[in-house]
C-alpha positions in Angstrom: -7.4 13.4 -11.9 -5.2 11.7 -9.4 -1.6 10.8 -9.7 0.1 8.4 -7.3 3.8 7.8 -7.2 5.4 5.1 -5.2 9.0 5.1 -4.0 11.3 3.1 -1.7 11.3 -0.4 -3.2 14.5 -2.4 -3.6 16.4 -5.5 -2.8 16.7 -6.6 0.8 17.8 -9.8 2.6 15.3 -11.9 4.5 14.6 -10.3 7.9 15.4 -6.8 6.7 13.2 -3.8 6.4 12.0 -1.4 3.7 9.9 1.7 3.8 7.6 2.6 0.9 6.1 6.0 0.3 3.2 7.1 -1.9 2.8 10.7 -2.9 -0.7 11.7 -4.2 -1.4 14.7 -6.3 -4.9 15.7 -7.5 -7.0 18.6 -8.5 -9.8 18.0 -6.1 -9.6 19.0 -2.4 -11.7 16.0 -1.4 -10.2 13.5 1.1 -8.5 10.7 -0.7 -8.3 7.3 0.9 -5.1 5.3 0.2 -4.2 1.6 0.4 -1.3 -0.7 -0.4 -1.5 -3.7 -2.7 1.1 -6.1 -4.1 1.4 -8.6 -6.9 3.8 -11.5 -7.1 4.7 -13.1 -10.4 2.0 -15.4 -11.6 -0.4 -14.3 -8.8 -3.3 -12.0 -8.5 -3.0 -8.6 -7.0 -3.7 -8.7 -3.2 -4.5 -6.1 -0.6 -1.7 -5.5 2.0 -2.9 -2.6 4.0 -5.9 -0.2 4.0 -6.9 2.7 6.1 -10.3 3.9 7.2 -10.9 7.6 7.8 -7.3 7.9 8.9 -8.0 6.3 12.2 -8.1 2.5 11.7 -6.0 0.2 9.6 -6.6 -3.2 8.2 -3.8 -5.6 7.3 -3.6 -8.9 5.4 -3.0 -11.8 7.7 0.3 -12.5 6.0 1.8 -9.1 7.0 0.1 -8.5 10.4 2.7 -7.6 13.1 5.4 -6.9 10.4 3.9 -4.1 8.3 2.6 -0.7 9.4 0.7 1.7 7.2 0.4 5.4 8.0 -1.3 8.2 6.0 -2.0 11.9 6.5 -5.7 12.8 7.0 -6.2 14.3 3.5 -4.6 11.4 1.7 -1.7 13.3 0.2 1.0 10.9 1.4 1.1 7.3 2.7 3.9 5.1 3.9 4.3 1.4 4.4 6.9 0.3 6.9 7.9 -3.3 6.2 9.9 -5.2 8.8 11.0 -8.8 9.1 10.6 -9.2 5.4 10.3 -12.7 4.0 11.0 -14.0 0.4 7.3 -14.4 0.0 6.9 -10.7 0.3 8.6 -10.3 -3.0 6.5 -8.5 -5.7 5.4 -5.2 -7.1 3.9 -3.0 -4.5 1.2 -0.5 -5.6 -0.4 2.5 -3.9 -4.0 3.0 -4.7 -6.7 5.6 -3.9 -10.4 6.1 -3.8 -12.6 9.0 -2.9 -15.8 7.7 -1.2 -15.3 6.2 2.3 -15.8 2.5 2.3 -16.1 0.0 5.2 -12.8 -1.0 6.7 -13.5 -4.6 5.6 -13.4 -3.5 2.0 -10.1 -1.5 2.1 -8.1 -4.6 1.0 -10.3 -5.2 -2.1 -8.8 -3.7 -5.3 -12.2 -3.3 -7.0 -13.0 -0.3 -4.7 -10.0 1.7 -5.8 -10.2 4.0 -8.8 -6.6 5.3 -9.0 -3.3 3.3 -9.1 0.4 4.1 -9.1 2.9 2.5 -11.4 4.2 0.3 -8.6 7.6 -0.3 -7.0 9.5 -3.6 -7.0 10.3 -5.2 -3.7 12.6 -8.2 -3.8 13.5 -10.2 -0.6 16.3 -12.7 -1.0 16.6 -15.7 1.2 
């Protein structure tokens, strides 16, 4: 089984920064691919950032140029550096993982992920 634990959420003013972390623990030695998602109140869960074989990243248009994802090669830890935060970035942020490699274009689609963390709240005040 896989356990994902997010940390680093909080309250920040518009224009501020936060850094989220995701720690993955699992019994298998297989490479785990991690991604970041978020869900605002009353909205569907959306992909924020995904990573492909540890070399390429994909970002939602709404966060491009402001958010940066990094992950170690084996998928044991991932971070999401969020800069220039806006009130519309408010929501619960989730770390998610999957084992088989998927095309980069699919790394922002939640249906391809099998494992999810509990989420961490990010609130951006105006």
